[in-house]
TIRO-103023 format. One record per residue (C-alpha): x, y, z; residue in three letters. Coordinates in nm, 4 decimals. Example, Ala and Ser with C-alpha at 12.3 -4.5 7.8 and 13.67 -1.06 7.14 Angstrom:
2
{atom {1.2300,-0.4500,0.7800},ALA} {atom {1.3670,-0.1060,0.7140},SER} 
//
This chain:
112
{atom {3.4654,11.2013,7.9171},MET} {atom {3.6366,10.8927,8.0608},GLY} {atom {4.0016,10.8071,8.0088},ARG} {atom {3.9106,10.5427,7.7503},ASN} {atom {3.7085,10.7988,7.5549},ASP} {atom {3.9916,11.0508,7.5248},ALA} {atom {4.1709,11.0544,7.1922},LEU} {atom {4.5468,11.0624,7.1780},GLY} {atom {4.7177,11.2888,6.9266},GLU} {atom {4.7904,11.0034,6.6847},PHE} {atom {4.4325,10.8784,6.7058},GLU} {atom {4.3112,11.2274,6.6207},GLN} {atom {4.5409,11.2400,6.3188},LEU} {atom {4.4180,10.8996,6.1999},VAL} {atom {4.0507,10.9932,6.2390},LEU} {atom {4.1025,11.3263,6.0647},LEU} {atom {4.2777,11.1513,5.7756},ALA} {atom {3.9822,10.9117,5.7462},VAL} {atom {3.7469,11.2115,5.7321},VAL} {atom {3.9577,11.3910,5.4713},ARG} {atom {3.9969,11.0840,5.2504},LEU} {atom {3.6310,10.9815,5.2730},SER} {atom {3.5669,10.6850,5.0400},ALA} {atom {3.9411,10.6492,4.9652},ASP} {atom {4.0490,10.5871,5.3276},ALA} {atom {4.2615,10.2730,5.3466},TYR} {atom {4.5998,10.2011,5.5038},GLY} {atom {4.8429,10.3498,5.2555},SER} {atom {4.6294,10.6562,5.1741},THR} {atom {4.5747,10.7292,5.5439},ILE} {atom {4.9478,10.6959,5.6064},ARG} {atom {5.0329,10.9244,5.3133},ARG} {atom {4.7750,11.1859,5.4230},GLU} {atom {4.9186,11.2031,5.7742},ILE} {atom {5.2789,11.2126,5.6507},GLU} {atom {5.2081,11.4869,5.3946},GLN} {atom {5.0145,11.7066,5.6358},ARG} {atom {5.2332,11.6623,5.9447},THR} {atom {5.5789,11.5818,5.8088},GLY} {atom {5.5890,11.2809,6.0424},ARG} {atom {5.6992,10.9398,5.9235},SER} {atom {5.4341,10.6816,6.0107},ILE} {atom {5.5069,10.3110,6.0555},ALA} {atom {5.2335,10.1091,5.8849},ILE} {atom {5.2194,9.8738,6.1853},GLY} {atom {5.1533,10.1646,6.4217},ALA} {atom {4.8808,10.2895,6.1883},LEU} {atom {4.7010,9.9536,6.1761},TYR} {atom {4.7321,9.9167,6.5537},THR} {atom {4.5610,10.2545,6.5938},ALA} {atom {4.2947,10.1697,6.3344},LEU} {atom {4.2187,9.8400,6.5093},ASP} {atom {4.1910,10.0206,6.8444},ARG} {atom {3.9635,10.2873,6.6931},LEU} {atom {3.7458,10.0152,6.5425},GLU} {atom {3.7180,9.8371,6.8809},ARG} {atom {3.6130,10.1686,7.0379},LYS} {atom {3.3415,10.2017,6.7715},GLY} {atom {3.4932,10.5164,6.6165},TYR} {atom {3.5546,10.3660,6.2718},VAL} {atom {3.4240,10.0699,6.0784},SER} {atom {3.6032,9.8836,5.8037},SER} {atom {3.5175,9.6757,5.5021},ARG} {atom {3.7249,9.4744,5.2599},LEU} {atom {3.7240,9.5520,4.8890},SER} {atom {3.7274,9.2890,4.6226},ASP} {atom {4.0771,9.1512,4.5600},PRO} {atom {4.2682,9.3357,4.2884},THR} {atom {4.5364,9.2047,4.0532},PRO} {atom {4.7474,9.5178,4.1207},GLN} {atom {4.7766,9.4076,4.4851},ARG} {atom {4.8612,9.0463,4.4067},GLY} {atom {4.5025,8.9389,4.4628},GLY} {atom {4.4777,9.1066,4.8051},ARG} {atom {4.1822,9.3179,4.9127},ALA} {atom {4.2048,9.6713,5.0524},LYS} {atom {4.0596,9.7433,5.3959},ARG} {atom {3.8613,10.0674,5.3743},TYR} {atom {3.7755,10.2708,5.6846},PHE} {atom {3.4747,10.4894,5.7530},HIS} {atom {3.4154,10.7303,6.0421},LEU} {atom {3.1207,10.6279,6.2597},ARG} {atom {2.9019,10.8715,6.4571},PRO} {atom {3.0897,10.7856,6.7776},ALA} {atom {3.4140,10.8820,6.6018},GLY} {atom {3.2662,11.2142,6.4963},THR} {atom {3.1581,11.2793,6.8553},ALA} {atom {3.5041,11.1840,6.9877},ALA} {atom {3.6730,11.4229,6.7433},LEU} {atom {3.4347,11.7016,6.8423},GLU} {atom {3.5021,11.6421,7.2154},ARG} {atom {3.8748,11.6447,7.1504},SER} {atom {3.8609,11.9640,6.9437},ARG} {atom {3.6422,12.1356,7.2044},ASP} {atom {3.8730,12.0353,7.4924},ALA} {atom {4.1793,12.1669,7.3070},LEU} {atom {3.9987,12.4884,7.2154},THR} {atom {3.9107,12.5460,7.5838},ARG} {atom {4.2709,12.4773,7.6873},MET} {atom {4.4136,12.7133,7.4241},TRP} {atom {4.1689,12.9948,7.5051},ALA} {atom {4.3662,13.2925,7.6344},GLY} {atom {4.7081,13.1288,7.6075},VAL} {atom {4.9831,13.3555,7.4721},GLU} {atom {5.3043,13.1633,7.4176},LEU} {atom {5.5156,13.4662,7.3214},ASP} {atom {5.4901,13.6030,7.6751},ALA} {atom {5.6229,13.2762,7.8206},HIS} {atom {5.9130,13.2516,7.5772},ARG} {atom {6.0611,13.5843,7.6864},SER} {atom {6.0661,13.4737,8.0523},ARG} {atom {6.2782,13.1697,7.9742},GLY} 
//
């Protein structure tokens, strides 16, 4: 796995939100999913920067909906996980699982 293939923590959260939301994955729902599950406040600009980067990497694809009157005639940009994104999430999960294997944090806390 090259450096450009490695997912950062925020990228993982974004991809996982896209997976969880499935057909309803667009900016504000992705943001809300991450905020509700992590308790982190997410700037919409940071989210779209990450989504654009993930799309350039081939991990997600996007499509525009038809404009809606509720959004002042603007379209929603929906995101979908691509096979490369699935593979990247699996590599990330596997790497973290290997790193966590055998780690006991309680023993390290008592030693200061």
